[in-house]
DSSP file (Angstrom, degrees, kcal/mol; ACC not computed):
  #  RESIDUE AA STRUCTURE BP1 BP2  ACC     N-H-->O    O-->H-N    N-H-->O    O-->H-N    TCO  KAPPA ALPHA  PHI   PSI    X-CA   Y-CA   Z-CA
    1    1 A P              0   0    0      0, 0.0     2,-0.4     0, 0.0   104,-0.1   0.000 360.0 360.0 360.0 147.9    0.0    0.0    0.0
    2    2 A M        -     0   0    0    103,-0.0   100,-0.0   100,-0.0    99,-0.0  -0.942 360.0-113.0-118.4 139.2    1.0    3.6   -0.7
    3    3 A S     >  -     0   0    0     -2,-0.4     4,-2.6     1,-0.1     5,-0.2  -0.264  22.5-118.8 -67.6 156.4    0.0    6.5    1.5
    4    4 A A  H  > S+     0   0    0      1,-0.2     4,-1.9     2,-0.2    -1,-0.1   0.846 116.0  56.9 -62.7 -34.0   -2.3    9.2    0.1
    5    5 A I  H  > S+     0   0    0      2,-0.2     4,-0.5     1,-0.2    -1,-0.2   0.927 109.8  43.6 -63.7 -45.1    0.5   11.7    0.6
    6    6 A D  H >4 S+     0   0    0      1,-0.2     3,-1.3     2,-0.2     4,-0.2   0.902 110.3  55.2 -68.1 -40.6    2.9    9.7   -1.6
    7    7 A K  H >< S+     0   0    0     -4,-2.6     3,-1.5     1,-0.3    -1,-0.2   0.883 103.9  55.8 -58.2 -37.2    0.2    9.0   -4.2
    8    8 A A  H 3< S+     0   0    0     -4,-1.9    -1,-0.3     1,-0.3    -2,-0.2   0.688  99.8  61.4 -69.2 -16.6   -0.3   12.8   -4.5
    9    9 A Q  T << S+     0   0    0     -3,-1.3     2,-0.5    -4,-0.5    -1,-0.3   0.422  90.2  84.1 -88.0   0.3    3.4   13.2   -5.3
   10   10 A I    <   -     0   0    0     -3,-1.5     2,-0.5    -4,-0.2    84,-0.2  -0.910  54.5-175.1-110.4 127.3    3.1   11.0   -8.5
   11   11 A R  E     -A   93   0A   0     82,-3.0    82,-3.0    -2,-0.5     2,-0.4  -0.970  18.1-143.4-121.5 116.2    2.0   12.6  -11.7
   12   12 A V  E     -A   92   0A   0     -2,-0.5    80,-0.2    80,-0.2     2,-0.2  -0.644  21.3-134.6 -77.3 128.4    1.5   10.2  -14.7
   13   13 A C        -     0   0    0     78,-2.3    78,-0.4    -2,-0.4    -1,-0.0  -0.564  16.4-118.0 -83.5 146.1    2.7   11.9  -17.9
   14   14 A D     >  -     0   0    0     -2,-0.2     4,-2.9    76,-0.1     5,-0.2  -0.246  37.6 -93.7 -73.9 173.1    0.6   11.7  -21.0
   15   15 A D  H  > S+     0   0    0      1,-0.2     4,-2.4     2,-0.2     5,-0.2   0.885 124.1  49.6 -56.7 -42.7    1.9   10.0  -24.1
   16   16 A H  H  > S+     0   0    0      2,-0.2     4,-2.0     1,-0.2    -1,-0.2   0.947 114.1  42.9 -65.4 -49.6    3.2   13.2  -25.6
   17   17 A E  H  > S+     0   0    0      1,-0.2     4,-2.7     2,-0.2     5,-0.2   0.903 113.1  53.9 -63.9 -40.2    5.1   14.4  -22.5
   18   18 A S  H  X S+     0   0    0     -4,-2.9     4,-2.9     1,-0.2     5,-0.2   0.924 107.9  50.2 -58.7 -44.5    6.4   10.9  -21.9
   19   19 A A  H  X S+     0   0    0     -4,-2.4     4,-2.4    -5,-0.2    -1,-0.2   0.892 110.9  49.4 -62.1 -39.4    7.8   10.8  -25.5
   20   20 A Q  H  X S+     0   0    0     -4,-2.0     4,-2.3     2,-0.2    -2,-0.2   0.925 113.1  46.2 -65.5 -43.9    9.5   14.2  -24.9
   21   21 A L  H  X S+     0   0    0     -4,-2.7     4,-3.0     2,-0.2     5,-0.5   0.932 113.1  49.2 -64.1 -45.9   11.0   13.0  -21.6
   22   22 A W  H  X>S+     0   0    0     -4,-2.9     4,-2.6    66,-0.3     5,-2.0   0.922 113.2  47.0 -59.5 -45.6   12.2    9.7  -23.1
   23   23 A T  H  <5S+     0   0    0     -4,-2.4    -1,-0.2    -5,-0.2    -2,-0.2   0.883 116.4  44.8 -65.0 -38.5   13.7   11.5  -26.0
   24   24 A R  H  <5S+     0   0    0     -4,-2.3   116,-0.3    -5,-0.2    -2,-0.2   0.905 130.4  18.6 -71.7 -42.3   15.4   14.1  -23.8
   25   25 A Y  H  <5S+     0   0    0     -4,-3.0    -3,-0.2    -5,-0.2    -2,-0.2   0.737 132.3  21.9-106.0 -26.8   16.8   11.7  -21.1
   26   26 A V  T  <5S-     0   0    0     -4,-2.6     2,-0.3    -5,-0.5    -3,-0.2   0.853 115.2 -17.4-113.5 -63.6   16.9    8.2  -22.5
   27   27 A S      < -     0   0    0     -5,-2.0    -1,-0.3     3,-0.1    -2,-0.1  -0.987  31.3-155.6-155.1 138.6   16.9    7.7  -26.2
   28   28 A K  S    S+     0   0    0     -2,-0.3    -5,-0.1   113,-0.3    -1,-0.1   0.692  99.7  23.3 -83.5 -19.9   16.2    9.6  -29.4
   29   29 A T  S    S+     0   0    0      1,-0.1     2,-0.3    -6,-0.1    -1,-0.1   0.715 106.8  69.5-121.6 -28.0   15.5    6.6  -31.5
   30   30 A K        -     0   0    0      1,-0.1    -3,-0.1    -7,-0.0    -1,-0.1  -0.750  54.5-158.5-101.6 145.1   14.5    3.5  -29.4
   31   31 A R  S    S+     0   0    0     -2,-0.3    57,-2.8     1,-0.1     2,-0.3   0.523  72.0  38.6 -99.8  -6.4   11.2    3.3  -27.6
   32   32 A H  B >> S-B   87   0A   0     55,-0.2     3,-1.8     1,-0.1     4,-0.5  -0.996  76.6-119.4-146.9 148.0   12.0    0.6  -25.0
   33   33 A F  G >4 S+     0   0    0     53,-0.6     3,-1.5    -2,-0.3    -1,-0.1   0.877 112.7  57.9 -52.5 -42.8   14.9   -0.3  -22.7
   34   34 A M  G 34 S+     0   0    0      1,-0.3    -1,-0.3    -3,-0.1    -3,-0.0   0.649 105.2  52.3 -67.5 -13.1   15.2   -3.8  -24.3
   35   35 A L  G <4 S+     0   0    0     -3,-1.8    -1,-0.3     2,-0.1    -2,-0.2   0.506  82.8 116.0 -97.7  -6.8   15.7   -2.1  -27.7
   36   36 A L    <<  -     0   0    0     -3,-1.5     2,-0.2    -4,-0.5    -9,-0.0  -0.303  63.2-126.1 -66.0 146.7   18.5    0.2  -26.6
   37   37 A T    >   -     0   0    0    106,-0.1     3,-2.0     1,-0.1     6,-0.3  -0.483  25.7-103.5 -90.1 164.6   21.9   -0.3  -28.2
   38   38 A A  T 3  S+     0   0    0      1,-0.3     9,-0.1    -2,-0.2    -1,-0.1   0.730 118.0  59.3 -61.4 -24.2   25.2   -0.8  -26.3
   39   39 A D  T 3  S+     0   0    0      4,-0.1     2,-0.3   104,-0.1    -1,-0.3   0.489  84.0  95.3 -87.6  -0.6   26.3    2.7  -27.0
   40   40 A E  S X> S-     0   0    0     -3,-2.0     4,-2.1     1,-0.1     3,-0.7  -0.735  85.7-117.8 -90.0 141.3   23.3    4.3  -25.3
   41   41 A W  H 3> S+     0   0    0     -2,-0.3     4,-2.5     1,-0.2     5,-0.2   0.782 107.9  53.7 -55.8 -39.7   23.9    5.3  -21.7
   42   42 A P  H 3> S+     0   0    0      0, 0.0     4,-1.8     0, 0.0    -1,-0.2   0.935 113.7  44.0 -62.7 -41.0   21.3    3.0  -19.9
   43   43 A S  H <> S+     0   0    0     -3,-0.7     4,-3.0    -6,-0.3    -2,-0.2   0.891 112.4  53.2 -66.0 -38.7   22.7   -0.1  -21.6
   44   44 A A  H  X S+     0   0    0     -4,-2.1     4,-2.9    -7,-0.2     5,-0.3   0.888 106.3  52.7 -65.0 -39.2   26.3    1.1  -20.9
   45   45 A I  H  X S+     0   0    0     -4,-2.5     4,-1.5    -5,-0.2    -1,-0.2   0.926 114.6  42.3 -60.9 -43.9   25.5    1.5  -17.2
   46   46 A V  H  < S+     0   0    0     -4,-1.8    -2,-0.2    -5,-0.2    -1,-0.2   0.932 119.3  43.5 -67.5 -46.0   24.2   -2.1  -17.1
   47   47 A E  H  < S+     0   0    0     -4,-3.0    -2,-0.2     1,-0.2    -3,-0.2   0.875 125.7  29.9 -69.2 -39.2   27.0   -3.5  -19.3
   48   48 A N  H  < S+     0   0    0     -4,-2.9     2,-0.2    -5,-0.2    -1,-0.2   0.552 108.8  74.7-102.4  -9.4   29.9   -1.7  -17.6
   49   49 A G  S  < S-     0   0    0     -4,-1.5     2,-0.2    -5,-0.3    85,-0.1  -0.586  77.4-110.0-105.9 165.5   28.7   -1.2  -14.1
   50   50 A D        -     0   0    0     -2,-0.2    83,-0.4    83,-0.1     2,-0.3  -0.597  47.8 -90.1 -85.0 152.8   28.4   -3.4  -11.0
   51   51 A V        -     0   0    0     -2,-0.2    81,-0.2     1,-0.2     3,-0.2  -0.481  33.8-160.3 -62.4 126.5   24.9   -4.3   -9.8
   52   52 A F  S    S-     0   0    0     79,-3.0     2,-0.3     1,-0.3    80,-0.2   0.900  72.6 -11.2 -75.6 -44.2   23.9   -1.6   -7.3
   53   53 A Y  E     -C  131   0A   0     78,-1.1    78,-1.5    -3,-0.1     2,-0.8  -0.939  56.7-137.6-159.4 134.8   21.3   -3.7   -5.6
   54   54 A A  E     +C  130   0A   0     -2,-0.3     4,-0.3    76,-0.2    76,-0.3  -0.856  30.5 170.1 -94.1 107.3   19.6   -7.1   -6.4
   55   55 A W     >  +     0   0    0     74,-1.0     4,-2.8    -2,-0.8     5,-0.2   0.488  44.9  96.9-100.7  -4.9   15.9   -6.4   -5.6
   56   56 A L  H  > S+     0   0    0     73,-1.6     4,-2.9     1,-0.2     5,-0.2   0.907  86.9  45.9 -58.5 -48.3   14.1   -9.4   -7.0
   57   57 A D  H  > S+     0   0    0      1,-0.2     4,-1.9     2,-0.2    -1,-0.2   0.908 114.4  49.4 -62.0 -40.4   13.9  -11.4   -3.7
   58   58 A D  H  >>S+     0   0    0     -4,-0.3     5,-2.9     2,-0.2     4,-0.5   0.919 111.7  49.1 -61.8 -43.0   12.7   -8.2   -1.9
   59   59 A W  H ><5S+     0   0    0     -4,-2.8     3,-0.9     1,-0.2    -2,-0.2   0.925 111.7  48.3 -62.2 -46.1   10.1   -7.6   -4.6
   60   60 A N  H 3<5S+     0   0    0     -4,-2.9    -1,-0.2     1,-0.2    -2,-0.2   0.828 118.4  40.3 -63.9 -32.3    8.8  -11.2   -4.4
   61   61 A E  H 3<5S-     0   0    0     -4,-1.9    -1,-0.2    -5,-0.2    -2,-0.2   0.341 110.1-119.7 -99.3   4.7    8.7  -11.1   -0.6
   62   62 A N  T <<5 +     0   0    0     -3,-0.9     2,-0.6    -4,-0.5    -3,-0.2   0.888  60.5 150.8  56.7  42.5    7.3   -7.5   -0.4
   63   63 A R      < +     0   0    0     -5,-2.9     4,-0.2    -6,-0.2    -1,-0.2  -0.929  17.8 171.0-106.6 117.4   10.3   -6.3    1.6
   64   64 A L     >  +     0   0    0     -2,-0.6     4,-2.0    -3,-0.1     3,-0.3   0.759  55.9  81.2 -94.8 -27.6   11.1   -2.6    1.0
   65   65 A G  H  > S+     0   0    0      1,-0.2     4,-2.4     2,-0.2     5,-0.2   0.801  85.0  53.0 -59.3 -43.8   13.7   -1.8    3.6
   66   66 A G  H  > S+     0   0    0      1,-0.2     4,-1.7     2,-0.2    -1,-0.2   0.920 114.9  40.5 -61.7 -45.8   17.0   -3.1    2.1
   67   67 A F  H  > S+     0   0    0     -3,-0.3     4,-3.1    -4,-0.2     5,-0.2   0.879 112.4  56.1 -72.4 -37.1   16.6   -1.3   -1.2
   68   68 A I  H  X S+     0   0    0     -4,-2.0     4,-2.1     1,-0.2    -2,-0.2   0.927 107.2  50.9 -57.9 -43.5   15.3    1.9    0.5
   69   69 A K  H  < S+     0   0    0     -4,-2.4     4,-0.5     1,-0.2    -1,-0.2   0.913 112.4  45.5 -61.1 -43.5   18.5    1.8    2.7
   70   70 A M  H >< S+     0   0    0     -4,-1.7     3,-1.3     1,-0.2     4,-0.4   0.918 111.7  51.7 -66.7 -43.4   20.7    1.6   -0.4
   71   71 A L  H >< S+     0   0    0     -4,-3.1     3,-1.5     1,-0.3     5,-0.2   0.849 101.5  61.8 -62.3 -33.7   18.8    4.3   -2.3
   72   72 A S  T 3< S+     0   0    0     -4,-2.1    -1,-0.3     1,-0.3    -2,-0.2   0.687  95.9  61.9 -68.0 -16.2   19.1    6.6    0.6
   73   73 A K  T <  S+     0   0    0     -3,-1.3    -1,-0.3    -4,-0.5    -2,-0.2   0.599  82.1 101.3 -83.5 -12.0   22.9    6.5    0.2
   74   74 A L  S <  S-     0   0    0     -3,-1.5     2,-2.5    -4,-0.4    -3,-0.0  -0.432  87.8-110.0 -75.0 149.3   22.8    8.0   -3.3
   75   75 A P  S    S+     0   0    0      0, 0.0     2,-0.4     0, 0.0    47,-0.2  -0.347  77.8 120.1 -79.1  63.0   23.7   11.7   -3.7
   76   76 A I        -     0   0    0     -2,-2.5     2,-0.1    -5,-0.2    -2,-0.1  -0.995  64.0-122.8-130.3 128.6   20.1   12.7   -4.5
   77   77 A E    >   -     0   0    0     -2,-0.4     3,-1.8     1,-0.1    19,-0.3  -0.411  23.1-122.0 -69.3 145.1   18.1   15.2   -2.5
   78   78 A S  T 3  S+     0   0    0      1,-0.3    19,-2.6    18,-0.2    20,-0.3   0.813 112.2  46.3 -60.0 -32.5   14.8   13.9   -1.1
   79   79 A D  T 3  S+     0   0    0     17,-0.2    -1,-0.3    16,-0.2    -2,-0.1   0.358  82.7 130.1 -93.9   6.9   12.7   16.6   -2.9
   80   80 A E    <   -     0   0    0     -3,-1.8    16,-2.1     1,-0.1     2,-0.4  -0.363  63.8-119.0 -59.2 134.0   14.6   16.2   -6.2
   81   81 A K  E     - D   0  95A   0     14,-0.2    37,-2.7    15,-0.1    38,-0.4  -0.644  39.0-176.7 -75.6 128.5   12.2   15.8   -9.1
   82   82 A V  E     -ED 117  94A   0     12,-2.9    12,-2.4    -2,-0.4     2,-0.5  -0.918  20.4-141.7-126.5 154.8   12.7   12.4  -10.8
   83   83 A Y  E     -ED 116  93A   0     33,-2.8    33,-2.4    -2,-0.3     2,-0.6  -0.969   7.5-156.6-115.6 129.5   11.2   10.8  -13.9
   84   84 A V  E     -ED 115  92A   0      8,-2.7     8,-2.1    -2,-0.5     2,-0.5  -0.930  17.3-170.7-104.1 120.4   10.4    7.1  -13.9
   85   85 A C  E     +ED 114  91A   0     29,-3.2    29,-2.6    -2,-0.6     6,-0.2  -0.953  24.9 170.0-121.2 125.9   10.3    5.9  -17.5
   86   86 A W  E    S-     0   0A   0      4,-2.8   -53,-0.6    -2,-0.5     2,-0.3   0.761  75.9 -27.5 -97.6 -35.2    9.2    2.4  -18.6
   87   87 A M  E >  S-BD  32  90A   0      3,-1.3     3,-1.8   -55,-0.2    -1,-0.5  -0.945  80.7 -73.9-166.0 176.9    9.1    3.2  -22.3
   88   88 A R  T 3  S+     0   0    0    -57,-2.8   -66,-0.3    -2,-0.3   -65,-0.1   0.836 130.3  41.1 -52.6 -37.3    8.7    6.1  -24.6
   89   89 A E  T 3  S+     0   0    0    -58,-0.3     2,-0.4     1,-0.2    -1,-0.3   0.455 110.4  62.4 -93.2  -0.8    4.9    6.3  -24.0
   90   90 A Q  E <   + D   0  87A   0     -3,-1.8    -4,-2.8   -72,-0.2    -3,-1.3  -0.877  58.3 134.9-136.6 104.0    5.0    5.7  -20.3
   91   91 A C  E     - D   0  85A   0     -2,-0.4   -78,-2.3   -78,-0.4     2,-0.3  -0.954  26.6-161.8-138.1 158.5    6.7    8.0  -17.8
   92   92 A A  E     -AD  12  84A   0     -8,-2.1    -8,-2.7    -2,-0.3     2,-0.4  -0.982  12.5-138.2-138.5 151.8    5.8    9.5  -14.4
   93   93 A Q  E     +AD  11  83A   0    -82,-3.0   -82,-3.0    -2,-0.3     2,-0.3  -0.913  38.5 136.3-109.6 137.3    7.1   12.4  -12.4
   94   94 A T  E     - D   0  82A   0    -12,-2.4   -12,-2.9    -2,-0.4     2,-0.3  -0.859  51.2 -82.2-155.0-170.3    7.6   12.2   -8.7
   95   95 A T  E  >  - D   0  81A   0     -2,-0.3     4,-2.5   -14,-0.2   -14,-0.2  -0.717  35.6-116.3-101.0 159.3   10.1   13.1   -6.0
   96   96 A W  H  > S+     0   0    0    -16,-2.1     4,-3.3   -19,-0.3     5,-0.2   0.913 116.7  53.5 -58.7 -43.0   13.1   11.0   -5.1
   97   97 A Q  H  > S+     0   0    0    -19,-2.6     4,-2.6     1,-0.2    -1,-0.2   0.908 109.1  48.2 -59.9 -43.2   11.7   10.4   -1.6
   98   98 A T  H  > S+     0   0    0    -20,-0.3     4,-1.2     2,-0.2    -1,-0.2   0.927 114.8  44.9 -65.3 -44.3    8.5    9.1   -3.0
   99   99 A F  H >< S+     0   0    0     -4,-2.5     3,-0.6     1,-0.2     4,-0.4   0.955 113.5  51.0 -61.9 -48.1   10.3    6.8   -5.5
  100  100 A Q  H >< S+     0   0    0     -4,-3.3     3,-0.8     1,-0.2    -2,-0.2   0.917 113.9  42.5 -56.2 -48.4   12.7    5.7   -2.8
  101  101 A N  H 3< S+     0   0    0     -4,-2.6    -1,-0.2     1,-0.2    -2,-0.2   0.659 126.7  32.3 -76.1 -15.9    9.9    4.8   -0.3
  102  102 A N  T XX S+     0   0    0     -4,-1.2     3,-1.9    -3,-0.6     4,-0.7   0.050  72.6 132.7-128.4  25.1    7.7    3.2   -2.8
  103  103 A W  G X4  +     0   0    0     -3,-0.8     3,-1.2    -4,-0.4     4,-0.4   0.817  69.4  62.4 -50.2 -36.8   10.1    1.6   -5.3
  104  104 A I  G >4 S+     0   0    0      1,-0.3     3,-1.0     2,-0.2    -1,-0.3   0.832  98.7  55.7 -62.4 -32.4    8.3   -1.7   -5.3
  105  105 A N  G <4 S+     0   0    0     -3,-1.9     3,-0.3     1,-0.2    -1,-0.3   0.689 101.2  58.3 -74.0 -18.4    5.2    0.0   -6.7
  106  106 A F  G << S+     0   0    0     -3,-1.2     3,-0.4    -4,-0.7     2,-0.3   0.489  90.0  75.9 -88.2  -3.6    7.1    1.3   -9.7
  107  107 A L    <   +     0   0    0     -3,-1.0    -1,-0.2    -4,-0.4    -2,-0.1  -0.316  51.3 118.5-105.5  50.3    8.2   -2.1  -10.8
  108  108 A Y        +     0   0    0     -2,-0.3     2,-0.5    -3,-0.3    -1,-0.2   0.678  58.0  80.7 -84.9 -18.1    5.0   -3.4  -12.4
  109  109 A E  S >  S-     0   0    0     -3,-0.4     3,-2.3     1,-0.1    -3,-0.0  -0.786  82.4-133.3 -92.0 127.0    6.6   -3.7  -15.8
  110  110 A D  T 3  S+     0   0    0     -2,-0.5    18,-0.7     1,-0.3    -1,-0.1   0.828 103.7  49.1 -50.8 -41.0    8.6   -7.0  -16.2
  111  111 A E  T 3  S-     0   0    0      1,-0.3    -1,-0.3    16,-0.1     2,-0.2   0.494 106.9-134.8 -83.7  -0.9   11.6   -5.3  -17.8
  112  112 A G    <   -     0   0    0     -3,-2.3     2,-0.3    15,-0.2    -1,-0.3  -0.540  21.0 -85.2  91.3-151.4   11.8   -2.6  -15.1
  113  113 A C  E     - F   0 126A   0     13,-1.6    13,-3.0    -2,-0.2     2,-0.4  -0.950  17.7-119.1-155.8 169.2   12.3    1.1  -15.5
  114  114 A I  E     -EF  85 125A   0    -29,-2.6   -29,-3.2    -2,-0.3     2,-0.5  -0.980  23.9-160.3-118.8 130.7   14.8    3.9  -15.9
  115  115 A V  E     -EF  84 124A   0      9,-2.7     9,-2.5    -2,-0.4     2,-0.4  -0.955  11.8-179.9-116.5 122.7   14.9    6.7  -13.2
  116  116 A V  E     -EF  83 123A   0    -33,-2.4   -33,-2.8    -2,-0.5     2,-0.3  -0.955  23.7-130.5-123.8 142.5   16.5   10.0  -14.0
  117  117 A C  E     -E   82   0A   0      5,-1.7   -35,-0.2    -2,-0.4   -37,-0.0  -0.658  12.9-142.3 -84.5 143.9   16.9   13.1  -11.9
  118  118 A E  S    S+     0   0    0    -37,-2.7    -1,-0.1    -2,-0.3   -36,-0.1   0.909  94.8  31.4 -74.1 -41.8   15.8   16.3  -13.5
  119  119 A S  S    S+     0   0    0    -38,-0.4     2,-0.3     3,-0.0    -1,-0.2   0.367 121.9  36.1-107.8   6.9   18.5   18.6  -12.1
  120  120 A N  S    S-     0   0    0      2,-0.2    -3,-0.2    18,-0.0    16,-0.0  -0.922  81.2-111.6-145.1 175.4   21.5   16.3  -11.8
  121  121 A L        +     0   0    0     -2,-0.3    15,-2.8    -5,-0.1    13,-0.1   0.445  68.5 125.6 -93.1  -0.2   22.9   13.4  -13.8
  122  122 A N  E     + G   0 135A   0     13,-0.2    -5,-1.7   -47,-0.2     2,-0.3  -0.347  35.3 170.8 -61.9 137.3   22.2   10.6  -11.3
  123  123 A S  E     -FG 116 134A   0     11,-2.5    11,-2.2    -7,-0.2     2,-0.4  -0.977  23.3-151.7-147.1 156.3   20.2    7.7  -12.8
  124  124 A L  E     -FG 115 133A   0     -9,-2.5    -9,-2.7    -2,-0.3     2,-0.5  -0.976   1.7-159.9-128.3 144.4   19.1    4.2  -12.1
  125  125 A V  E     -FG 114 132A   0      7,-2.3     7,-2.2    -2,-0.4     2,-0.5  -0.997  10.7-171.7-120.3 124.8   18.3    1.4  -14.3
  126  126 A L  E     +FG 113 131A   0    -13,-3.0   -13,-1.6    -2,-0.5     2,-0.3  -0.971  20.7 148.9-118.2 119.3   16.1   -1.4  -12.8
  127  127 A S  E >   - G   0 130A   0      3,-2.4     3,-1.9    -2,-0.5   -15,-0.2  -0.980  58.0  -7.9-155.0 136.5   15.7   -4.5  -14.9
  128  128 A N  T 3  S-     0   0    0    -18,-0.7   -17,-0.1    -2,-0.3     3,-0.1   0.834 128.3 -44.4  48.7  44.4   15.2   -8.2  -14.3
  129  129 A G  T 3  S+     0   0    0      1,-0.2   -73,-1.6   -74,-0.1   -74,-1.0   0.444 121.4  86.4  88.2   0.4   15.7   -8.1  -10.6
  130  130 A N  E <   -CG  54 127A   0     -3,-1.9    -3,-2.4   -76,-0.3     2,-0.3  -0.865  56.2-150.8-129.3 163.4   18.7   -5.9  -10.4
  131  131 A S  E     -CG  53 126A   0    -78,-1.5   -79,-3.0    -2,-0.3   -78,-1.1  -0.977   4.6-163.9-133.6 151.0   19.5   -2.2  -10.3
  132  132 A W  E     - G   0 125A   0     -7,-2.2    -7,-2.3    -2,-0.3     2,-0.4  -0.991   7.6-152.3-131.4 139.2   22.5   -0.2  -11.6
  133  133 A H  E     + G   0 124A   0    -83,-0.4     2,-0.3    -2,-0.4    -9,-0.2  -0.906  33.5 129.7-110.7 141.1   23.4    3.4  -10.6
  134  134 A G  E     - G   0 123A   0    -11,-2.2   -11,-2.5    -2,-0.4     2,-0.5  -0.959  53.8 -83.8-168.2-176.5   25.3    5.7  -12.9
  135  135 A L  E     - G   0 122A   0     -2,-0.3   -13,-0.2   -13,-0.2     3,-0.1  -0.896  33.2-143.2-106.8 131.3   25.4    9.1  -14.5
  136  136 A R        -     0   0    0    -15,-2.8  -110,-0.1    -2,-0.5     4,-0.0  -0.512  35.0 -93.8 -82.1 160.0   23.5    9.9  -17.6
  137  137 A P        -     0   0    0      0, 0.0    -1,-0.1     0, 0.0     3,-0.1  -0.356  24.9-123.9 -69.8 156.6   25.1   12.2  -20.2
  138  138 A N  S    S+     0   0    0      1,-0.2     2,-0.4    -3,-0.1    -2,-0.0   0.863  99.2  20.5 -66.9 -36.2   24.3   15.9  -20.0
  139  139 A R  S    S-     0   0    0   -114,-0.0     2,-0.3     0, 0.0    -1,-0.2  -0.987  83.8-122.8-133.6 143.2   23.2   15.7  -23.7
  140  140 A L        -     0   0    0     -2,-0.4  -113,-0.1  -116,-0.3     2,-0.1  -0.622  24.3-131.0 -83.6 143.0   22.1   12.7  -25.7
  141  141 A S        -     0   0    0     -2,-0.3  -113,-0.3     1,-0.1     2,-0.2  -0.243  33.7 -95.9 -79.2 179.7   24.0   11.9  -28.9
  142  142 A D              0   0    0      1,-0.2    -1,-0.1  -115,-0.1  -115,-0.0  -0.098 360.0 360.0 -91.7  37.7   22.1   11.2  -32.1
  143  143 A N              0   0    0     -2,-0.2    -1,-0.2  -104,-0.1  -106,-0.1   0.480 360.0 360.0 -85.6 360.0   22.1    7.4  -31.8
């Protein structure tokens, strides 16, 4: 369950805004994480980075605490605006604190999601039971 206060902190973006956010932060050409190429930053974070946290068992057992603890160590302010993106047509805006405390509710899509901060480069990729933390580029290339 999610508190009414946290629910009020989540704004689901319409298709048009989601497409703009995805194009700005994730990929100019691919519409889904599983279609991204190795030279695009989310794939590079997964390919070149260590797993930040393996959340699958927590997700299956409805345990939030371990991942919340790890997320709280990241250099992201609690009121930072973040975008949670599942694909080009599906994004939501919330605060880092809301995402952090309710991460399990954002993982309804089997392949996971990409979380980007609006005012800094910190990003998370959550996919297939694992998460990776890294920095997205300031500007996307034309790939």
